[in-house]
C-alpha positions in Angstrom: 34.8 6.2 20.5 33.5 7.9 17.3 33.2 4.5 15.6 31.1 3.3 18.5 28.7 6.2 18.2 28.5 5.7 14.4 27.6 2.0 14.9 25.0 2.9 17.5 23.4 5.5 15.2 23.4 2.9 12.4 21.5 0.4 14.5 18.6 2.8 15.1 17.1 2.0 11.8 14.7 3.8 9.5 11.7 3.4 11.8 13.6 4.8 14.8 14.9 7.8 12.7 11.3 8.6 11.6 10.0 8.5 15.2 13.0 10.7 16.2 12.2 13.1 13.4 8.6 13.3 14.3 9.4 14.0 18.0 12.0 16.6 17.0 9.4 18.2 14.6 6.8 18.4 17.4 9.3 20.0 19.8 10.8 22.5 17.4 7.4 23.4 15.8 6.0 24.1 19.3 9.1 26.0 20.6 10.1 28.0 17.4 6.6 28.4 15.9 6.0 30.3 12.6 9.7 31.3 11.9 10.4 27.6 11.4 8.2 27.5 8.3 10.9 29.0 6.2 12.8 25.7 6.5 10.1 23.1 7.1 7.7 24.0 4.2 10.3 23.6 1.4 11.6 20.4 3.1 8.1 18.8 3.2 7.3 20.0 -0.3 10.6 18.5 -1.7 9.8 15.1 -0.1 6.3 15.0 -1.6 7.7 16.0 -5.0 10.2 13.1 -4.9 7.3 10.8 -4.2 5.3 12.2 -7.1 8.3 11.9 -9.4 8.5 8.1 -9.2 4.7 7.3 -9.4 4.4 6.6 -13.1 7.4 4.4 -13.7 6.9 2.5 -10.4 3.3 1.8 -11.1 3.8 0.9 -14.8 6.7 -1.6 -14.1 5.2 -3.3 -11.0 1.7 -3.7 -12.5 3.2 -5.1 -15.7 5.4 -7.6 -13.9 2.6 -8.6 -11.6 0.2 -9.3 -14.5 2.8 -10.9 -16.7 3.8 -13.2 -13.9 0.2 -14.5 -13.5 0.3 -16.7 -16.6 2.9 -19.4 -16.8 3.0 -21.5 -20.0 4.7 -24.3 -18.0 1.4 -25.6 -16.6 0.8 -23.2 -13.7 -2.1 -21.4 -15.5 -4.6 -22.9 -13.0 -2.5 -21.6 -10.1 -2.4 -18.2 -11.7 -6.2 -18.1 -12.0 -6.7 -19.2 -8.4 -4.1 -16.6 -7.2 -5.8 -13.8 -9.2 -9.2 -14.8 -7.7 -8.0 -14.9 -4.1 -6.1 -11.6 -4.6 -9.3 -10.0 -5.8 -11.5 -11.5 -3.1 -9.4 -10.9 -0.1 -8.3 -7.4 -1.2 -11.9 -6.4 -1.9 -13.1 -7.7 1.5 -10.3 -5.6 3.1 -11.3 -2.5 1.2 -15.0 -2.9 2.1 -14.0 -3.3 5.7 -12.1 -0.1 5.6 -14.9 1.7 3.7 -17.5 0.6 6.3 -15.4 1.8 9.3 -14.3 5.1 7.8 -17.9 6.0 7.0 -19.1 4.9 10.4 -16.3 6.6 12.5 -15.7 9.6 10.1 -12.3 10.5 11.5 -11.8 13.4 9.1 -15.0 15.3 9.7 -14.3 18.5 11.7 -10.6 17.6 12.0 -8.2 20.5 12.5 -4.9 19.8 10.7 -3.9 23.3 9.8 -4.7 23.2 6.1 -7.6 25.4 5.2 -7.1 26.1 1.5 -6.5 24.1 -1.6 -3.2 24.3 -3.5 -3.0 27.2 -5.9 -4.2 26.3 -9.4 -6.1 23.2 -8.2 -9.6 22.8 -9.6 -11.3 19.7 -8.4 -13.5 18.1 -11.0 -17.0 16.7 -10.5 -16.6 13.2 -11.8 -19.4 11.4 -13.5 -19.5 7.6 -13.8 -19.2 7.7 -17.6 -16.3 10.2 -17.4 -14.5 7.8 -15.0 -14.8 5.0 -17.6 -13.7 7.2 -20.5 -10.7 8.6 -18.6 -9.4 5.1 -18.1 -9.0 4.8 -21.9 -6.5 7.4 -23.1 -6.4 8.8 -26.6 -2.8 9.7 -26.0 -1.0 7.7 -23.3 2.0 10.1 -23.2 -0.3 13.1 -22.8 -2.4 11.4 -20.1 0.8 10.4 -18.2 2.0 14.0 -18.4 -1.3 15.2 -16.9 -0.8 12.9 -14.0 -3.6 10.5 -14.9 -2.7 7.2 -13.5 -5.6 4.9 -14.5 -4.6 5.0 -18.2 -1.1 4.0 -17.2 -2.5 1.0 -15.2 -4.8 0.0 -18.1 -1.9 0.0 -20.5 0.4 -1.9 -18.1 -2.3 -4.5 -17.5 -2.9 -5.0 -21.3 0.9 -5.1 -21.9 1.3 -7.7 -19.2 -1.5 -9.9 -20.5 -0.4 -9.8 -24.2 3.3 -10.2 -23.4 2.4 -13.8 -22.5 1.0 -14.3 -26.0 4.3 -13.3 -27.7 6.9 -15.8 -28.9 9.4 -16.6 -26.2 12.2 -14.8 -28.0 10.2 -11.6 -27.7 8.4 -12.0 -24.4 11.3 -13.1 -22.3 13.6 -10.1 -23.1 10.6 -7.8 -22.5 9.8 -9.4 -19.1 13.5 -9.2 -18.2 13.7 -5.5 -19.2 10.5 -4.6 -17.3 11.7 -6.7 -14.3 14.9 -4.7 -14.4 12.9 -1.4 -14.5 10.8 -2.6 -11.6 13.9 -3.5 -9.6 15.4 -0.1 -10.5 12.3 1.8 -9.3 12.2 -0.2 -6.1 15.9 0.9 -5.5 15.1 4.5 -6.2 11.9 4.3 -4.1 13.9 2.8 -1.3 16.4 5.7 -1.5 13.6 8.2 -1.3 11.9 6.4 1.5 15.2 6.6 3.4 14.7 10.4 3.2 11.4 10.0 5.0 12.8 11.2 8.4 13.5 14.6 6.7 10.1 14.6 5.0 8.3 13.7 8.2 10.2 16.4 10.0 9.3 19.1 7.5 5.6 18.1 7.2 5.0 17.5 10.9 6.9 20.6 12.1 4.9 22.7 9.6 1.6 21.5 11.0 2.7 22.0 14.7 4.2 25.5 13.9 0.9 26.6 12.4 -1.7 25.0 14.7 0.0 23.5 17.8 -1.0 20.0 19.0 -4.6 20.0 17.9 -3.9 18.0 14.6 -2.8 14.9 16.5 -6.2 14.2 18.0 -7.9 13.6 14.7 -4.9 11.7 13.4 -5.1 9.4 16.4 -8.8 8.8 15.5 -7.7 8.1 11.9 -4.9 5.7 12.9 -7.3 3.8 15.2 -9.7 3.4 12.3 -7.0 1.9 10.1 -5.8 -0.4 12.9 -9.3 -1.6 13.7 -9.9 -2.5 10.1 -6.6 -4.4 10.0 -7.5 -6.3 13.1 -11.0 -7.2 11.8 -9.7 -8.4 8.5 -6.7 -10.2 9.9 -8.2 -11.8 12.9 -11.8 -12.3 11.8 -12.3 -12.3 8.0 -9.1 -14.2 6.9 -9.4 -16.9 9.7 -13.1 -17.5 8.8 -12.1 -18.0 5.1 -9.3 -20.3 6.1 -11.6 -22.4 8.3 -14.7 -22.5 6.1 -13.1 -22.5 2.6 -10.0 -24.6 3.2 -10.6 -26.6 6.4 -7.4 -25.0 7.8 -6.9 -24.1 11.5 -6.3 -20.3 11.8 -4.5 -20.8 15.1 -2.1 -23.5 13.6 -1.6 -21.3 10.6 -0.7 -18.3 12.7 1.8 -20.3 14.8 3.4 -21.7 11.6 3.9 -18.4 10.0 4.6 -16.2 13.1 8.3 -15.7 12.3 7.4 -14.2 8.9 4.7 -12.0 10.4 7.1 -10.6 13.0 9.7 -10.0 10.3 7.1 -8.2 8.2 6.1 -6.0 11.2 9.7 -5.0 12.0 10.9 -4.4 8.4 7.7 -3.0 6.9 8.7 -4.9 3.7 6.8 -7.8 2.3 9.6 -8.2 -0.3 12.3 -8.5 2.4 10.1 -11.0 4.2 9.6 -13.2 1.2 12.5 -15.7 1.9 11.2 -16.3 5.4 7.6 -16.5 4.2 8.7 -19.3 1.8 10.5 -21.1 4.6 7.5 -20.9 6.9 5.0 -22.0 4.3 7.0 -25.0 3.1 8.8 -26.2 6.2 6.4 -25.2 9.0 3.0 -25.2 7.3 3.7 -28.2 5.0 2.7 -26.5 1.7 4.4 -27.9 -1.4 7.3 -26.1 -3.1 5.3 -26.2 -6.3 2.6 -23.9 -4.8 4.8 -21.8 -2.6 7.3 -21.0 -5.3 4.6 -19.6 -7.5 1.9 -18.1 -5.3 4.1 -16.4 -2.7 6.3 -14.4 -5.1 3.3 -13.3 -7.1 1.3 -12.6 -3.9 4.1 -10.4 -2.6 3.8 -8.3 -5.7 0.0 -8.1 -6.1 -1.8 -9.3 -2.9 -1.8 -6.4 -0.5 -4.7 -6.7 1.8 -3.4 -4.2 4.4 -2.4 -1.7 1.7 -5.8 -1.9 0.0 -7.6 -1.3 3.3 -5.3 1.5 4.2 -5.6 3.3 0.8 -9.4 3.3 1.2 -9.5 4.7 4.8 -6.7 7.3 4.1 -8.4 8.7 1.0 -11.8 8.8 2.6 -10.2 10.5 5.7 -8.6 13.1 3.4 -11.8 13.7 1.6 -13.8 14.1 4.8 -11.2 16.7 6.0 -11.4 18.7 2.8 -15.2 18.6 2.5 -15.8 19.4 6.2 -13.8 22.6 5.7 -15.7 23.5 2.5 -12.8 23.0 0.2 -14.2 20.1 -1.8 -17.6 18.4 -2.1 -18.1 15.1 -0.2 -17.4 12.1 -2.3 -20.5 10.7 -4.0 -21.5 7.0 -4.0 -20.0 6.8 -7.5 -16.7 8.3 -6.3 -16.6 6.0 -3.3 -17.0 3.0 -5.7 -14.1 4.4 -7.7 -12.1 4.6 -4.5 -12.7 0.9 -4.0 -11.7 0.1 -7.6 -8.6 2.3 -7.5 -7.6 1.1 -4.0 -7.6 -2.5 -5.4 -5.4 -1.4 -8.3 -3.1 0.5 -6.0 -2.7 -2.6 -3.8 -1.8 -4.6 -7.0 0.7 -2.0 -8.1 2.3 -1.3 -4.7 5.9 -2.4 -4.3 6.7 -4.6 -1.4 8.9 -2.1 0.3 8.4 0.3 3.3 5.9 3.1 2.8 5.0 2.1 -0.8 1.3 2.7 0.1 2.1 6.4 0.4 3.4 6.4 -3.1 0.4 4.6 -4.5 -2.1 6.7 -2.7 -1.5 9.5 -5.3 -3.3 7.3 -7.8 -6.4 7.0 -5.7 -6.5 10.7 -4.8 -6.1 11.7 -8.5 -8.9 9.4 -9.5 -11.5 11.2 -7.3 -10.2 14.7 -7.8 -8.4 15.3 -4.5 -5.0 17.1 -4.3 -1.9 15.0 -3.8 -0.9 17.4 -1.0 -3.5 15.6 1.2 -0.8 12.9 1.7 1.0 15.4 4.0 -2.0 15.3 6.4 -1.4 11.7 7.3 2.4 11.2 7.1 3.0 11.9 10.8 1.4 8.6 11.8 2.1 6.5 8.6 5.1 4.6 9.8 3.4 2.6 12.6 0.5 2.0 10.2 2.9 0.8 7.6 4.2 -1.8 10.0 0.7 -3.0 10.7 -0.5 -3.1 7.1 2.6 -4.9 5.9 2.0 -7.6 8.5 -1.6 -8.0 7.1 -0.2 -8.0 3.6 2.1 -11.0 4.4 -0.7 -12.7 6.4 -3.0 -12.4 3.4 -0.3 -13.8 1.1 0.3 -16.8 3.3 -3.4 -17.4 3.9 -4.0 -17.4 0.1 -1.1 -19.8 -0.4 -2.5 -22.3 2.1 -6.0 -22.0 0.6 -4.7 -22.7 -2.9 -2.7 -25.6 -1.6 -5.8 -27.1 0.0 -7.8 -26.5 -3.2 -5.1 -28.4 -5.1 -5.8 -31.5 -2.9 -2.5 -31.3 -0.9 -2.8 -33.6 2.2 0.5 -32.9 3.8 -0.4 -29.5 5.3 0.3 -29.4 9.0 -2.2 -26.6 9.4 -5.3 -28.6 8.4 -7.9 -28.4 11.2 -7.9 -32.2 11.8 -4.2 -32.5 12.4 -2.4 -32.1 15.7 
């Protein structure tokens, strides 16, 4: 009997446990109230600290591997350039969609989430454009990393990835293998921390409910709808139009061909876990050559995160709107919103293809515009369902880009070309 219960509990899965933790947090926060804060505040703080702990090594290793993998001396340099171009174009369009919606709907303005003061010792900076550019270039990388400045880490990782491909093979290959190992290690550690998300969600949500009751969930619903609307617009309007107009590809046929991969992405919230099925769908069902699939999809899984890019932009603007509407920080200027676009693009490139990686990468965007990392706690209660949706868009963006590149390479065997039945 006990084994049967153990098996049943194991089948609930991470998503189920997070939802259970959130429901338990709401119930206990409402029933117990303020006395519960003695337990829940440290629990939520510990989870956020774990996320902060892995930021630098995770970003450095994944960005390095993504950039180093874009240049292949075996003749795939052209595919690398096309992949980089489509990553930039589709992610930028996703971010601009999110930027437009969050400024139009303004879900964070006047929201009540129970946080009415900045963390002790936090002094937000007024960032000027020239300061932003100068801060990207560190005079001391170790010191910049110790101060939590993420943009210099990304710059160094990008440069290291580019110039690794100009080293002799006996030097470049061991370096790529080592950094690949670091990236895999960080993904394992991140996966372990993410499996603690039910405890973190319980601590953060119970703290909010114990302090303010149910009022915070109304603005969070508005924020979640803003993200989901952006995902639907980009996934069902922007990408299909690009497929039809730029590649002569039928969006309906493409969706039917890759539906198993998209459903897997939605259920697992992991583009990396979905990669084997994405390769199968692209090659066997969409008719894309192995030459294109085997290069573009693995790289795209690492660096092409349309859903994550859109989500990062909306989430950071929501957090900024919340803080500024309560007089804790100044509203983001046009320059800072441009910086959000830029850093959200970099965050999407650096995000690991595992559940809730966007939460980890968001710290980079918040830091770039002078917002406290504690703002992440404001949105964690609804992040899991948004993670499922944005991962689906990530995989759809990867597969769409793969089909477009295949069409641009002159492949005629695609079963998703508009003229084929």
